[in-house]
PyMOL Python script that loads the backbone (N, CA, C, O; Angstrom):
from pymol import cmd

cmd.read_pdbstr("""\
ATOM      1  N   UNK A   1      -9.719 133.159 174.726  1.00  0.00           N
ATOM      2  CA  UNK A   1     -10.006 134.464 175.245  1.00  0.00           C
ATOM      3  C   UNK A   1     -10.302 134.320 176.739  1.00  0.00           C
ATOM      4  O   UNK A   1     -10.989 133.393 177.168  1.00  0.00           O
ATOM      5  N   UNK A   2      -9.762 135.267 177.521  1.00  0.00           N
ATOM      6  CA  UNK A   2      -9.922 135.220 178.972  1.00  0.00           C
ATOM      7  C   UNK A   2     -10.763 136.409 179.434  1.00  0.00           C
ATOM      8  O   UNK A   2     -10.475 137.557 179.095  1.00  0.00           O
ATOM      9  N   UNK A   3     -11.797 136.121 180.207  1.00  0.00           N
ATOM     10  CA  UNK A   3     -12.662 137.151 180.768  1.00  0.00           C
ATOM     11  C   UNK A   3     -12.602 137.033 182.283  1.00  0.00           C
ATOM     12  O   UNK A   3     -12.776 135.951 182.844  1.00  0.00           O
ATOM     13  N   UNK A   4     -12.352 138.163 182.936  1.00  0.00           N
ATOM     14  CA  UNK A   4     -12.300 138.190 184.393  1.00  0.00           C
ATOM     15  C   UNK A   4     -13.337 139.174 184.911  1.00  0.00           C
ATOM     16  O   UNK A   4     -13.360 140.339 184.514  1.00  0.00           O
ATOM     17  N   UNK A   5     -14.189 138.693 185.798  1.00  0.00           N
ATOM     18  CA  UNK A   5     -15.183 139.532 186.452  1.00  0.00           C
ATOM     19  C   UNK A   5     -14.663 139.844 187.853  1.00  0.00           C
ATOM     20  O   UNK A   5     -14.524 138.946 188.684  1.00  0.00           O
ATOM     21  N   UNK A   6     -14.377 141.112 188.110  1.00  0.00           N
ATOM     22  CA  UNK A   6     -13.886 141.537 189.415  1.00  0.00           C
ATOM     23  C   UNK A   6     -15.082 141.943 190.271  1.00  0.00           C
ATOM     24  O   UNK A   6     -15.924 142.734 189.846  1.00  0.00           O
ATOM     25  N   UNK A   7     -15.146 141.397 191.472  1.00  0.00           N
ATOM     26  CA  UNK A   7     -16.284 141.619 192.363  1.00  0.00           C
ATOM     27  C   UNK A   7     -15.819 141.592 193.807  1.00  0.00           C
ATOM     28  O   UNK A   7     -14.658 141.308 194.104  1.00  0.00           O
ATOM     29  N   UNK A   8     -16.750 141.893 194.692  1.00  0.00           N
ATOM     30  CA  UNK A   8     -16.495 141.808 196.134  1.00  0.00           C
ATOM     31  C   UNK A   8     -17.651 141.063 196.785  1.00  0.00           C
ATOM     32  O   UNK A   8     -18.790 141.168 196.329  1.00  0.00           O
ATOM     33  N   UNK A   9     -17.373 140.316 197.842  1.00  0.00           N
ATOM     34  CA  UNK A   9     -18.450 139.637 198.564  1.00  0.00           C
ATOM     35  C   UNK A   9     -19.456 140.669 199.064  1.00  0.00           C
ATOM     36  O   UNK A   9     -19.083 141.753 199.511  1.00  0.00           O
ATOM     37  N   UNK A  10     -20.713 140.322 198.984  1.00  0.00           N
ATOM     38  CA  UNK A  10     -21.748 141.222 199.458  1.00  0.00           C
ATOM     39  C   UNK A  10     -22.209 142.232 198.429  1.00  0.00           C
ATOM     40  O   UNK A  10     -23.147 142.987 198.684  1.00  0.00           O
ATOM     41  N   UNK A  11     -21.576 142.261 197.283  1.00  0.00           N
ATOM     42  CA  UNK A  11     -21.973 143.189 196.218  1.00  0.00           C
ATOM     43  C   UNK A  11     -23.197 142.604 195.520  1.00  0.00           C
ATOM     44  O   UNK A  11     -23.084 141.654 194.744  1.00  0.00           O
ATOM     45  N   UNK A  12     -24.355 143.172 195.798  1.00  0.00           N
ATOM     46  CA  UNK A  12     -25.589 142.619 195.231  1.00  0.00           C
ATOM     47  C   UNK A  12     -25.632 142.780 193.717  1.00  0.00           C
ATOM     48  O   UNK A  12     -26.174 141.916 193.027  1.00  0.00           O
ATOM     49  N   UNK A  13     -25.078 143.858 193.187  1.00  0.00           N
ATOM     50  CA  UNK A  13     -25.044 144.051 191.729  1.00  0.00           C
ATOM     51  C   UNK A  13     -24.188 142.970 191.077  1.00  0.00           C
ATOM     52  O   UNK A  13     -24.536 142.453 190.015  1.00  0.00           O
ATOM     53  N   UNK A  14     -23.069 142.630 191.714  1.00  0.00           N
ATOM     54  CA  UNK A  14     -22.168 141.603 191.176  1.00  0.00           C
ATOM     55  C   UNK A  14     -22.864 140.245 191.144  1.00  0.00           C
ATOM     56  O   UNK A  14     -22.835 139.536 190.138  1.00  0.00           O
ATOM     57  N   UNK A  15     -23.482 139.905 192.253  1.00  0.00           N
ATOM     58  CA  UNK A  15     -24.128 138.599 192.372  1.00  0.00           C
ATOM     59  C   UNK A  15     -25.270 138.460 191.383  1.00  0.00           C
ATOM     60  O   UNK A  15     -25.446 137.400 190.781  1.00  0.00           O
ATOM     61  N   UNK A  16     -26.046 139.517 191.210  1.00  0.00           N
ATOM     62  CA  UNK A  16     -27.196 139.464 190.316  1.00  0.00           C
ATOM     63  C   UNK A  16     -26.776 139.304 188.859  1.00  0.00           C
ATOM     64  O   UNK A  16     -27.485 138.670 188.078  1.00  0.00           O
ATOM     65  N   UNK A  17     -25.646 139.865 188.490  1.00  0.00           N
ATOM     66  CA  UNK A  17     -25.219 139.860 187.089  1.00  0.00           C
ATOM     67  C   UNK A  17     -24.315 138.691 186.725  1.00  0.00           C
ATOM     68  O   UNK A  17     -24.168 138.374 185.545  1.00  0.00           O
ATOM     69  N   UNK A  18     -23.719 138.058 187.695  1.00  0.00           N
ATOM     70  CA  UNK A  18     -22.685 137.052 187.453  1.00  0.00           C
ATOM     71  C   UNK A  18     -23.099 135.976 186.454  1.00  0.00           C
ATOM     72  O   UNK A  18     -22.386 135.738 185.480  1.00  0.00           O
ATOM     73  N   UNK A  19     -24.214 135.335 186.673  1.00  0.00           N
ATOM     74  CA  UNK A  19     -24.626 134.224 185.808  1.00  0.00           C
ATOM     75  C   UNK A  19     -25.006 134.674 184.406  1.00  0.00           C
ATOM     76  O   UNK A  19     -24.676 134.008 183.424  1.00  0.00           O
ATOM     77  N   UNK A  20     -25.706 135.815 184.310  1.00  0.00           N
ATOM     78  CA  UNK A  20     -26.102 136.274 182.972  1.00  0.00           C
ATOM     79  C   UNK A  20     -24.887 136.709 182.167  1.00  0.00           C
ATOM     80  O   UNK A  20     -24.840 136.482 180.958  1.00  0.00           O
ATOM     81  N   UNK A  21     -23.909 137.325 182.807  1.00  0.00           N
ATOM     82  CA  UNK A  21     -22.691 137.720 182.095  1.00  0.00           C
ATOM     83  C   UNK A  21     -21.909 136.495 181.636  1.00  0.00           C
ATOM     84  O   UNK A  21     -21.424 136.442 180.506  1.00  0.00           O
ATOM     85  N   UNK A  22     -21.794 135.531 182.509  1.00  0.00           N
ATOM     86  CA  UNK A  22     -21.066 134.313 182.132  1.00  0.00           C
ATOM     87  C   UNK A  22     -21.760 133.602 180.968  1.00  0.00           C
ATOM     88  O   UNK A  22     -21.102 133.176 180.019  1.00  0.00           O
ATOM     89  N   UNK A  23     -23.062 133.477 181.038  1.00  0.00           N
ATOM     90  CA  UNK A  23     -23.810 132.819 179.961  1.00  0.00           C
ATOM     91  C   UNK A  23     -23.635 133.572 178.645  1.00  0.00           C
ATOM     92  O   UNK A  23     -23.443 132.955 177.597  1.00  0.00           O
ATOM     93  N   UNK A  24     -23.700 134.895 178.692  1.00  0.00           N
ATOM     94  CA  UNK A  24     -23.515 135.697 177.475  1.00  0.00           C
ATOM     95  C   UNK A  24     -22.120 135.510 176.905  1.00  0.00           C
ATOM     96  O   UNK A  24     -21.953 135.393 175.691  1.00  0.00           O
ATOM     97  N   UNK A  25     -21.127 135.483 177.768  1.00  0.00           N
ATOM     98  CA  UNK A  25     -19.745 135.312 177.315  1.00  0.00           C
ATOM     99  C   UNK A  25     -19.538 133.942 176.689  1.00  0.00           C
ATOM    100  O   UNK A  25     -18.871 133.818 175.662  1.00  0.00           O
ATOM    101  N   UNK A  26     -20.103 132.927 177.299  1.00  0.00           N
ATOM    102  CA  UNK A  26     -19.921 131.571 176.785  1.00  0.00           C
ATOM    103  C   UNK A  26     -20.606 131.364 175.443  1.00  0.00           C
ATOM    104  O   UNK A  26     -20.166 130.527 174.655  1.00  0.00           O
ATOM    105  N   UNK A  27     -21.669 132.105 175.165  1.00  0.00           N
ATOM    106  CA  UNK A  27     -22.326 131.980 173.858  1.00  0.00           C
ATOM    107  C   UNK A  27     -21.646 132.837 172.797  1.00  0.00           C
ATOM    108  O   UNK A  27     -21.848 132.620 171.602  1.00  0.00           O
ATOM    109  N   UNK A  28     -20.841 133.808 173.223  1.00  0.00           N
ATOM    110  CA  UNK A  28     -20.209 134.729 172.272  1.00  0.00           C
ATOM    111  C   UNK A  28     -18.965 134.143 171.609  1.00  0.00           C
ATOM    112  O   UNK A  28     -18.735 134.360 170.420  1.00  0.00           O
ATOM    113  N   UNK A  29     -18.169 133.408 172.363  1.00  0.00           N
ATOM    114  CA  UNK A  29     -16.906 132.882 171.826  1.00  0.00           C
ATOM    115  C   UNK A  29     -16.677 131.457 172.315  1.00  0.00           C
ATOM    116  O   UNK A  29     -17.152 131.060 173.379  1.00  0.00           O
ATOM    117  N   UNK A  30     -15.945 130.709 171.519  1.00  0.00           N
ATOM    118  CA  UNK A  30     -15.572 129.362 171.949  1.00  0.00           C
ATOM    119  C   UNK A  30     -14.217 129.420 172.640  1.00  0.00           C
ATOM    120  O   UNK A  30     -13.427 130.334 172.401  1.00  0.00           O
ATOM    121  N   UNK A  31     -13.956 128.455 173.484  1.00  0.00           N
ATOM    122  CA  UNK A  31     -12.674 128.403 174.180  1.00  0.00           C
ATOM    123  C   UNK A  31     -12.518 129.503 175.218  1.00  0.00           C
ATOM    124  O   UNK A  31     -11.404 129.954 175.487  1.00  0.00           O
ATOM    125  N   UNK A  32     -13.619 129.929 175.795  1.00  0.00           N
ATOM    126  CA  UNK A  32     -13.594 131.005 176.771  1.00  0.00           C
ATOM    127  C   UNK A  32     -13.009 130.525 178.091  1.00  0.00           C
ATOM    128  O   UNK A  32     -13.327 129.436 178.569  1.00  0.00           O
ATOM    129  N   UNK A  33     -12.154 131.352 178.668  1.00  0.00           N
ATOM    130  CA  UNK A  33     -11.662 131.119 180.033  1.00  0.00           C
ATOM    131  C   UNK A  33     -12.335 132.174 180.910  1.00  0.00           C
ATOM    132  O   UNK A  33     -12.049 133.363 180.772  1.00  0.00           O
ATOM    133  N   UNK A  34     -13.217 131.757 181.802  1.00  0.00           N
ATOM    134  CA  UNK A  34     -13.968 132.660 182.673  1.00  0.00           C
ATOM    135  C   UNK A  34     -13.381 132.584 184.071  1.00  0.00           C
ATOM    136  O   UNK A  34     -13.154 131.495 184.598  1.00  0.00           O
ATOM    137  N   UNK A  35     -13.136 133.739 184.669  1.00  0.00           N
ATOM    138  CA  UNK A  35     -12.572 133.770 186.015  1.00  0.00           C
ATOM    139  C   UNK A  35     -13.285 134.849 186.810  1.00  0.00           C
ATOM    140  O   UNK A  35     -13.467 135.967 186.329  1.00  0.00           O
ATOM    141  N   UNK A  36     -13.682 134.517 188.013  1.00  0.00           N
ATOM    142  CA  UNK A  36     -14.283 135.489 188.918  1.00  0.00           C
ATOM    143  C   UNK A  36     -13.244 135.825 189.980  1.00  0.00           C
ATOM    144  O   UNK A  36     -12.745 134.944 190.680  1.00  0.00           O
ATOM    145  N   UNK A  37     -12.926 137.113 190.088  1.00  0.00           N
ATOM    146  CA  UNK A  37     -11.858 137.560 190.974  1.00  0.00           C
ATOM    147  C   UNK A  37     -12.445 138.372 192.125  1.00  0.00           C
ATOM    148  O   UNK A  37     -13.026 139.438 191.921  1.00  0.00           O
ATOM    149  N   UNK A  38     -12.282 137.849 193.328  1.00  0.00           N
ATOM    150  CA  UNK A  38     -12.693 138.555 194.536  1.00  0.00           C
ATOM    151  C   UNK A  38     -11.584 139.560 194.859  1.00  0.00           C
ATOM    152  O   UNK A  38     -10.467 139.163 195.189  1.00  0.00           O
ATOM    153  N   UNK A  39     -11.886 140.847 194.765  1.00  0.00           N
ATOM    154  CA  UNK A  39     -10.844 141.852 194.970  1.00  0.00           C
ATOM    155  C   UNK A  39     -10.300 141.863 196.392  1.00  0.00           C
ATOM    156  O   UNK A  39      -9.180 142.324 196.614  1.00  0.00           O
ATOM    157  N   UNK A  40     -11.056 141.373 197.345  1.00  0.00           N
ATOM    158  CA  UNK A  40     -10.535 141.314 198.707  1.00  0.00           C
ATOM    159  C   UNK A  40      -9.396 140.302 198.824  1.00  0.00           C
ATOM    160  O   UNK A  40      -8.519 140.436 199.677  1.00  0.00           O
ATOM    161  N   UNK A  41      -9.422 139.298 197.962  1.00  0.00           N
ATOM    162  CA  UNK A  41      -8.359 138.297 197.948  1.00  0.00           C
ATOM    163  C   UNK A  41      -7.228 138.653 196.985  1.00  0.00           C
ATOM    164  O   UNK A  41      -6.125 138.118 197.099  1.00  0.00           O
ATOM    165  N   UNK A  42      -7.496 139.551 196.038  1.00  0.00           N
ATOM    166  CA  UNK A  42      -6.508 139.843 194.988  1.00  0.00           C
ATOM    167  C   UNK A  42      -6.482 141.332 194.668  1.00  0.00           C
ATOM    168  O   UNK A  42      -6.565 141.715 193.501  1.00  0.00           O
ATOM    169  N   UNK A  43      -6.368 142.169 195.683  1.00  0.00           N
ATOM    170  CA  UNK A  43      -6.411 143.621 195.473  1.00  0.00           C
ATOM    171  C   UNK A  43      -5.257 144.110 194.602  1.00  0.00           C
ATOM    172  O   UNK A  43      -5.456 144.972 193.747  1.00  0.00           O
ATOM    173  N   UNK A  44      -4.067 143.580 194.803  1.00  0.00           N
ATOM    174  CA  UNK A  44      -2.927 144.012 193.990  1.00  0.00           C
ATOM    175  C   UNK A  44      -3.127 143.651 192.526  1.00  0.00           C
ATOM    176  O   UNK A  44      -2.816 144.447 191.640  1.00  0.00           O
ATOM    177  N   UNK A  45      -3.635 142.477 192.274  1.00  0.00           N
ATOM    178  CA  UNK A  45      -3.912 142.030 190.909  1.00  0.00           C
ATOM    179  C   UNK A  45      -4.962 142.938 190.261  1.00  0.00           C
ATOM    180  O   UNK A  45      -4.826 143.316 189.098  1.00  0.00           O
ATOM    181  N   UNK A  46      -6.001 143.282 191.013  1.00  0.00           N
ATOM    182  CA  UNK A  46      -7.050 144.164 190.494  1.00  0.00           C
ATOM    183  C   UNK A  46      -6.484 145.533 190.139  1.00  0.00           C
ATOM    184  O   UNK A  46      -6.800 146.077 189.081  1.00  0.00           O
ATOM    185  N   UNK A  47      -5.664 146.084 190.999  1.00  0.00           N
ATOM    186  CA  UNK A  47      -5.058 147.393 190.745  1.00  0.00           C
ATOM    187  C   UNK A  47      -4.151 147.336 189.515  1.00  0.00           C
ATOM    188  O   UNK A  47      -4.138 148.270 188.713  1.00  0.00           O
ATOM    189  N   UNK A  48      -3.402 146.258 189.363  1.00  0.00           N
ATOM    190  CA  UNK A  48      -2.552 146.095 188.179  1.00  0.00           C
ATOM    191  C   UNK A  48      -3.372 146.140 186.891  1.00  0.00           C
ATOM    192  O   UNK A  48      -2.886 146.606 185.860  1.00  0.00           O
ATOM    193  N   UNK A  49      -4.588 145.667 186.948  1.00  0.00           N
ATOM    194  CA  UNK A  49      -5.467 145.636 185.774  1.00  0.00           C
ATOM    195  C   UNK A  49      -6.231 146.947 185.595  1.00  0.00           C
ATOM    196  O   UNK A  49      -6.937 147.114 184.601  1.00  0.00           O
ATOM    197  N   UNK A  50      -6.102 147.873 186.535  1.00  0.00           N
ATOM    198  CA  UNK A  50      -6.776 149.159 186.431  1.00  0.00           C
ATOM    199  C   UNK A  50      -8.166 149.197 187.029  1.00  0.00           C
ATOM    200  O   UNK A  50      -8.911 150.152 186.805  1.00  0.00           O
ATOM    201  N   UNK A  51      -8.525 148.178 187.783  1.00  0.00           N
ATOM    202  CA  UNK A  51      -9.853 148.111 188.392  1.00  0.00           C
ATOM    203  C   UNK A  51      -9.910 149.080 189.569  1.00  0.00           C
ATOM    204  O   UNK A  51      -9.162 148.947 190.538  1.00  0.00           O
ATOM    205  N   UNK A  52     -10.820 150.067 189.469  1.00  0.00           N
ATOM    206  CA  UNK A  52     -10.981 151.050 190.533  1.00  0.00           C
ATOM    207  C   UNK A  52     -12.380 151.035 191.126  1.00  0.00           C
ATOM    208  O   UNK A  52     -12.603 151.589 192.202  1.00  0.00           O
ATOM    209  N   UNK A  53     -13.324 150.407 190.435  1.00  0.00           N
ATOM    210  CA  UNK A  53     -14.683 150.292 190.945  1.00  0.00           C
ATOM    211  C   UNK A  53     -15.219 148.911 190.584  1.00  0.00           C
ATOM    212  O   UNK A  53     -14.700 148.226 189.703  1.00  0.00           O
ATOM    213  N   UNK A  54     -16.270 148.531 191.294  1.00  0.00           N
ATOM    214  CA  UNK A  54     -16.822 147.191 191.096  1.00  0.00           C
ATOM    215  C   UNK A  54     -18.290 147.275 190.696  1.00  0.00           C
ATOM    216  O   UNK A  54     -18.987 148.227 191.047  1.00  0.00           O
ATOM    217  N   UNK A  55     -18.738 146.295 189.980  1.00  0.00           N
ATOM    218  CA  UNK A  55     -17.983 145.243 189.321  1.00  0.00           C
ATOM    219  C   UNK A  55     -17.276 145.776 188.083  1.00  0.00           C
ATOM    220  O   UNK A  55     -17.667 146.801 187.525  1.00  0.00           O
ATOM    221  N   UNK A  56     -16.246 145.082 187.668  1.00  0.00           N
ATOM    222  CA  UNK A  56     -15.482 145.459 186.480  1.00  0.00           C
ATOM    223  C   UNK A  56     -15.177 144.196 185.679  1.00  0.00           C
ATOM    224  O   UNK A  56     -15.128 143.096 186.228  1.00  0.00           O
ATOM    225  N   UNK A  57     -14.974 144.369 184.382  1.00  0.00           N
ATOM    226  CA  UNK A  57     -14.678 143.239 183.511  1.00  0.00           C
ATOM    227  C   UNK A  57     -13.394 143.510 182.744  1.00  0.00           C
ATOM    228  O   UNK A  57     -13.234 144.549 182.103  1.00  0.00           O
ATOM    229  N   UNK A  58     -12.486 142.548 182.826  1.00  0.00           N
ATOM    230  CA  UNK A  58     -11.212 142.597 182.103  1.00  0.00           C
ATOM    231  C   UNK A  58     -11.242 141.494 181.058  1.00  0.00           C
ATOM    232  O   UNK A  58     -11.570 140.346 181.360  1.00  0.00           O
ATOM    233  N   UNK A  59     -10.896 141.852 179.828  1.00  0.00           N
ATOM    234  CA  UNK A  59     -10.840 140.881 178.741  1.00  0.00           C
ATOM    235  C   UNK A  59      -9.404 140.825 178.242  1.00  0.00           C
ATOM    236  O   UNK A  59      -8.828 141.843 177.858  1.00  0.00           O
ATOM    237  N   UNK A  60      -8.840 139.640 178.253  1.00  0.00           N
ATOM    238  CA  UNK A  60      -7.447 139.440 177.821  1.00  0.00           C
ATOM    239  C   UNK A  60      -6.510 140.484 178.426  1.00  0.00           C
ATOM    240  O   UNK A  60      -5.737 141.131 177.719  1.00  0.00           O
ATOM    241  N   UNK A  61      -6.595 140.634 179.736  1.00  0.00           N
ATOM    242  CA  UNK A  61      -5.726 141.506 180.531  1.00  0.00           C
ATOM    243  C   UNK A  61      -5.929 142.997 180.292  1.00  0.00           C
ATOM    244  O   UNK A  61      -5.086 143.798 180.697  1.00  0.00           O
ATOM    245  N   UNK A  62      -7.019 143.388 179.648  1.00  0.00           N
ATOM    246  CA  UNK A  62      -7.309 144.798 179.413  1.00  0.00           C
ATOM    247  C   UNK A  62      -8.662 145.141 180.036  1.00  0.00           C
ATOM    248  O   UNK A  62      -9.660 144.464 179.792  1.00  0.00           O
ATOM    249  N   UNK A  63      -8.678 146.209 180.849  1.00  0.00           N
ATOM    250  CA  UNK A  63      -9.919 146.660 181.454  1.00  0.00           C
ATOM    251  C   UNK A  63     -10.829 147.177 180.346  1.00  0.00           C
ATOM    252  O   UNK A  63     -10.510 148.164 179.683  1.00  0.00           O
ATOM    253  N   UNK A  64     -11.952 146.515 180.151  1.00  0.00           N
ATOM    254  CA  UNK A  64     -12.887 146.888 179.082  1.00  0.00           C
ATOM    255  C   UNK A  64     -14.131 147.559 179.657  1.00  0.00           C
ATOM    256  O   UNK A  64     -14.662 148.495 179.060  1.00  0.00           O
ATOM    257  N   UNK A  65     -14.594 147.092 180.798  1.00  0.00           N
ATOM    258  CA  UNK A  65     -15.762 147.672 181.445  1.00  0.00           C
ATOM    259  C   UNK A  65     -15.394 148.025 182.885  1.00  0.00           C
ATOM    260  O   UNK A  65     -15.134 147.142 183.702  1.00  0.00           O
ATOM    261  N   UNK A  66     -15.376 149.323 183.187  1.00  0.00           N
ATOM    262  CA  UNK A  66     -15.061 149.750 184.555  1.00  0.00           C
ATOM    263  C   UNK A  66     -16.311 149.831 185.412  1.00  0.00           C
ATOM    264  O   UNK A  66     -16.243 150.159 186.596  1.00  0.00           O
ATOM    265  N   UNK A  67     -17.438 149.535 184.814  1.00  0.00           N
ATOM    266  CA  UNK A  67     -18.693 149.397 185.554  1.00  0.00           C
ATOM    267  C   UNK A  67     -19.453 148.234 184.930  1.00  0.00           C
ATOM    268  O   UNK A  67     -19.055 147.705 183.892  1.00  0.00           O
ATOM    269  N   UNK A  68     -20.521 147.852 185.554  1.00  0.00           N
ATOM    270  CA  UNK A  68     -21.253 146.662 185.150  1.00  0.00           C
ATOM    271  C   UNK A  68     -21.841 146.796 183.748  1.00  0.00           C
ATOM    272  O   UNK A  68     -22.679 147.665 183.510  1.00  0.00           O
ATOM    273  N   UNK A  69     -21.404 145.935 182.811  1.00  0.00           N
ATOM    274  CA  UNK A  69     -22.020 145.945 181.481  1.00  0.00           C
ATOM    275  C   UNK A  69     -23.292 145.102 181.496  1.00  0.00           C
ATOM    276  O   UNK A  69     -23.508 144.292 182.397  1.00  0.00           O
ATOM    277  N   UNK A  70     -24.115 145.305 180.498  1.00  0.00           N
ATOM    278  CA  UNK A  70     -25.235 144.387 180.317  1.00  0.00           C
ATOM    279  C   UNK A  70     -24.680 143.137 179.653  1.00  0.00           C
ATOM    280  O   UNK A  70     -23.563 143.143 179.135  1.00  0.00           O
ATOM    281  N   UNK A  71     -25.454 142.080 179.670  1.00  0.00           N
ATOM    282  CA  UNK A  71     -25.035 140.850 178.997  1.00  0.00           C
ATOM    283  C   UNK A  71     -24.822 141.114 177.510  1.00  0.00           C
ATOM    284  O   UNK A  71     -23.892 140.574 176.912  1.00  0.00           O
ATOM    285  N   UNK A  72     -25.673 141.938 176.911  1.00  0.00           N
ATOM    286  CA  UNK A  72     -25.552 142.252 175.491  1.00  0.00           C
ATOM    287  C   UNK A  72     -24.285 143.047 175.199  1.00  0.00           C
ATOM    288  O   UNK A  72     -23.639 142.813 174.178  1.00  0.00           O
ATOM    289  N   UNK A  73     -23.917 143.976 176.069  1.00  0.00           N
ATOM    290  CA  UNK A  73     -22.691 144.754 175.879  1.00  0.00           C
ATOM    291  C   UNK A  73     -21.459 143.861 175.968  1.00  0.00           C
ATOM    292  O   UNK A  73     -20.532 143.996 175.168  1.00  0.00           O
ATOM    293  N   UNK A  74     -21.448 142.958 176.927  1.00  0.00           N
ATOM    294  CA  UNK A  74     -20.313 142.049 177.067  1.00  0.00           C
ATOM    295  C   UNK A  74     -20.213 141.141 175.849  1.00  0.00           C
ATOM    296  O   UNK A  74     -19.126 140.943 175.305  1.00  0.00           O
ATOM    297  N   UNK A  75     -21.327 140.596 175.429  1.00  0.00           N
ATOM    298  CA  UNK A  75     -21.346 139.700 174.265  1.00  0.00           C
ATOM    299  C   UNK A  75     -20.821 140.431 173.021  1.00  0.00           C
ATOM    300  O   UNK A  75     -20.010 139.878 172.277  1.00  0.00           O
ATOM    301  N   UNK A  76     -21.276 141.660 172.794  1.00  0.00           N
ATOM    302  CA  UNK A  76     -20.831 142.444 171.638  1.00  0.00           C
ATOM    303  C   UNK A  76     -19.326 142.723 171.698  1.00  0.00           C
ATOM    304  O   UNK A  76     -18.636 142.635 170.682  1.00  0.00           O
ATOM    305  N   UNK A  77     -18.828 143.055 172.872  1.00  0.00           N
ATOM    306  CA  UNK A  77     -17.391 143.327 173.020  1.00  0.00           C
ATOM    307  C   UNK A  77     -16.567 142.083 172.731  1.00  0.00           C
ATOM    308  O   UNK A  77     -15.517 142.168 172.094  1.00  0.00           O
ATOM    309  N   UNK A  78     -17.029 140.935 173.191  1.00  0.00           N
ATOM    310  CA  UNK A  78     -16.293 139.691 172.960  1.00  0.00           C
ATOM    311  C   UNK A  78     -16.312 139.294 171.480  1.00  0.00           C
ATOM    312  O   UNK A  78     -15.294 138.875 170.931  1.00  0.00           O
ATOM    313  N   UNK A  79     -17.462 139.429 170.851  1.00  0.00           N
ATOM    314  CA  UNK A  79     -17.553 139.087 169.430  1.00  0.00           C
ATOM    315  C   UNK A  79     -16.651 140.019 168.621  1.00  0.00           C
ATOM    316  O   UNK A  79     -15.949 139.562 167.719  1.00  0.00           O
ATOM    317  N   UNK A  80     -16.659 141.296 168.924  1.00  0.00           N
ATOM    318  CA  UNK A  80     -15.816 142.264 168.217  1.00  0.00           C
ATOM    319  C   UNK A  80     -14.336 141.917 168.382  1.00  0.00           C
ATOM    320  O   UNK A  80     -13.585 141.933 167.406  1.00  0.00           O
ATOM    321  N   UNK A  81     -13.918 141.610 169.585  1.00  0.00           N
ATOM    322  CA  UNK A  81     -12.516 141.272 169.839  1.00  0.00           C
ATOM    323  C   UNK A  81     -12.143 139.949 169.161  1.00  0.00           C
ATOM    324  O   UNK A  81     -11.022 139.792 168.678  1.00  0.00           O
ATOM    325  N   UNK A  82     -13.067 139.018 169.129  1.00  0.00           N
ATOM    326  CA  UNK A  82     -12.813 137.723 168.510  1.00  0.00           C
ATOM    327  C   UNK A  82     -12.613 137.878 167.003  1.00  0.00           C
ATOM    328  O   UNK A  82     -11.740 137.230 166.424  1.00  0.00           O
ATOM    329  N   UNK A  83     -13.411 138.727 166.368  1.00  0.00           N
ATOM    330  CA  UNK A  83     -13.286 138.966 164.925  1.00  0.00           C
ATOM    331  C   UNK A  83     -11.971 139.672 164.620  1.00  0.00           C
ATOM    332  O   UNK A  83     -11.293 139.310 163.658  1.00  0.00           O
ATOM    333  N   UNK A  84     -11.593 140.676 165.421  1.00  0.00           N
ATOM    334  CA  UNK A  84     -10.340 141.391 165.203  1.00  0.00           C
ATOM    335  C   UNK A  84      -9.131 140.503 165.411  1.00  0.00           C
ATOM    336  O   UNK A  84      -8.088 140.701 164.788  1.00  0.00           O
ATOM    337  N   UNK A  85      -9.275 139.517 166.295  1.00  0.00           N
ATOM    338  CA  UNK A  85      -8.141 138.642 166.622  1.00  0.00           C
ATOM    339  C   UNK A  85      -7.867 137.556 165.602  1.00  0.00           C
ATOM    340  O   UNK A  85      -6.871 136.839 165.707  1.00  0.00           O
ATOM    341  N   UNK A  86      -8.728 137.431 164.632  1.00  0.00           N
ATOM    342  CA  UNK A  86      -8.546 136.365 163.623  1.00  0.00           C
ATOM    343  C   UNK A  86      -7.533 136.732 162.591  1.00  0.00           C
ATOM    344  O   UNK A  86      -7.267 135.948 161.680  1.00  0.00           O
TER     345      UNK A  86
END
""", "prot")
cmd.dss("prot")
cmd.show_as("cartoon", "prot")
cmd.util.cbc("prot")
cmd.orient("prot")
């Protein structure tokens, strides 16, 4: 499963949440691929994924959170997707 956190430099909300979101994701599923995407470096890629505001979270190429989720919300979404994917 691939999780991408879209952020921008200087975004205090992004920086504050980054580690807790990653930790929650890593405890939710095994074999996680975590990627942090700076939209200033990859604006076209972000737009292709439907990212219009920051921070945003894309799971397996689908925009799941268009605003900052809590660690618990991200963990629940990953567990739900992992169960459905079996």
